[in-house]
N, C-alpha and C positions, 0 to 999 in steps of 0.2 A: 652556494645554495644547493640543496638536495636536488639531484637530477630529476627525480620523480615529480618535483614541484614546478619544473620549468614548463613554459608554454610549449605545446607540441607543434605549433605552426612553423613552417619553414619559409625562408625567403625564396621568391620565384627567381630572383637574379642569381644569388649565390648558392642556393640550396642549403644554406646553413640554418640550423634550428634557432628559433628565437631565444634570446637570453633573459627575457622578462619572466617573472613568476606568473603562473596561471592563477586565475581567481580561485578562491577557496571552494573546493568541491568540483571545480571545473578542470578542463584540460588545456584551455587557451587563456591568454591574457586579454585585457580590455581592448587593446588595439586590434587583436585578431578575432574579434567577435564576442569576447567575454562580457562586453557591456550590454549586449542585447537582452531584452526581457526574457526571451525563451531560454537562452543559455544561462542567465542568472537563476531562473526558476529551476532548471534541471540541476544546476550546481548546488543550489540550496537543498534540494531534495537529496542529492548524493551525500552532501555534508551531514544531513540529519541521519541518513542511513548508516554512514560510517560511525557517527557518534553513538548511535543506538547499539551497533555491533560492539563498539569499544566498551560501553557500559555493560552490555550483556556478558562480555567476557570476564568482567570483574565483579558482577553482582551474583547474589544467590549462594546459598550454602547447600552442600549435599544433604539430602533428606531421605530417610528410609521410607519407601512407599511400595505397596503391593502393585505389581504390574497391571493386574486387572483393575484395581482402583484408579490407577493413572489413566488407563484407557477410558474408563467411565467418566472421569472428570473431563478429558478431552472431548468426548462425545457430547457431554452436556453443554460445554462452552461453545463448541462448534455448531451445535444445533441452534443455540441462541443467535449466533452470528448469521447463520443461514436465514433464520426468520427475519432478522433485521434487514439483511440485504434484499430479501424478497420484497419487503415492504418498500424499501428504497426504489427498487426497480418498478414496482407498481405505481409509485408517485412520479415517475419520469414523465415530462410533457411529451405530447405526440411528436414523433420524429427523433427524439433524443435517444431512443433505444437502439436505433440502427444508423445514426449519423453522427459523426464526430471528427475530432482531430486525427489526421492520418500521418502527416509528416511536417516537420519543422526544419527549414533550411536556414542556417545562420552562418555568418563568417564573411570572408572576403572572396569575391568572384572576380572574373576578368573585368567586369564593369564597375567594380566597387563593392561596398558592403551589401550583404544579402540578409534579409530578415523576412522570410516568406513562410506563411502557414497554409497548408493544404488540408482541406476537409474532404472526406469521402464517406460513402456508405460503409459502415463497419459497426460491430457491436459496441454498445456503450461500455465504458469501463466498469460500471456497476453490474451489468449483465455478466461480464467476464469474471468479476470477483465472486458473484453469486455462483456461477458454474464451478469455479475453483473450490469454493467453500463446500458446495454440495458433494463434489468429488472427494474432498478430504473427509467429510462426514461419513460418506459411504465406506471409505477406506478404513477409518477408525472403527466403524461398526463391524465391518467384516473381520478386522483383526481381533476385535473383542470376542466375536462369536467363535473364531478359530481358536482363540486362547481358552475357550471353555467358559466364558462369562455367560451367565444365564441371560436369555433374550429379555426377560422381564427387567433385569437390571439395566440393560441397554435402553429400554423404553423409559425407565425412570430417569436415567441421565438425560435423555432427550427432553423429557418433561421439565426437568430442572432448567435446561437451556431456554425452553419456552417461557418459564416463569421469570427468568432473568430478563428476557426481552420485554415481557409484559410490564414488569416493574419499571424498567427504564422508560418505556413509553408513557406510563402513568406519571412518573416523576416529571418528564418533559412537559406533559400536558398541564400538570398542576402549576408549573412555573410560568405558564402563559408566555412562552418564548416568542420573541419577534421573529420574522422570517429569516433575518440574518443569523440569529442565535440558533434557529433550527438547523440551518446549514452547518454551523460549527458543531452542533450536537451530533448531527448525522455523520460528520467526518470523524469525530472523536470516539463515538460509541463502538464501532467495529475495532478500532485500534486498541481500546481498553479490553474488549472481549478477547481479542487475539493475545494480548499480553497475559490475561488471566489463564487462557487456555495453554499458553506456551510455558 
């Protein structure tokens, strides 16, 4: 077995590393905490990210594009993403903006298996994503202006992003989505916007 696929846990008695394979996307086997829900969720997310990176490395063909045009496209899509995230933050229930998961402890402790979730006052993940997207938008706009792109073109690109957001919301509303479908749509929309912007 590839050594990178082996469970990273070690025996407390011998100090030897476990010989079992780690769960896919994870660093430990089922016996050493890989069976807990939190570890499975983190491993699944890591596996998705690894697969996305693998596909990204093999997809896409070189395409001639004017650097100024590329920046304008990025600004447009990023602005749409910011508008969507801002609406998502505004929809958060009271308390969810500043309270959430802080730490997850899983594995084996001196007294047996550990699967403990700690919550504390901290910014919502949606708030953090909004701030990151706003910072990226500001960075793209500043780069475009430094590159000599006319400010009017920057505003046009931002307007296009706003139009994308408005169209997406109109489509979602016309579909009369259930609350569960809205949750899925809200998760998928920024991912698709980021893919188009990327």
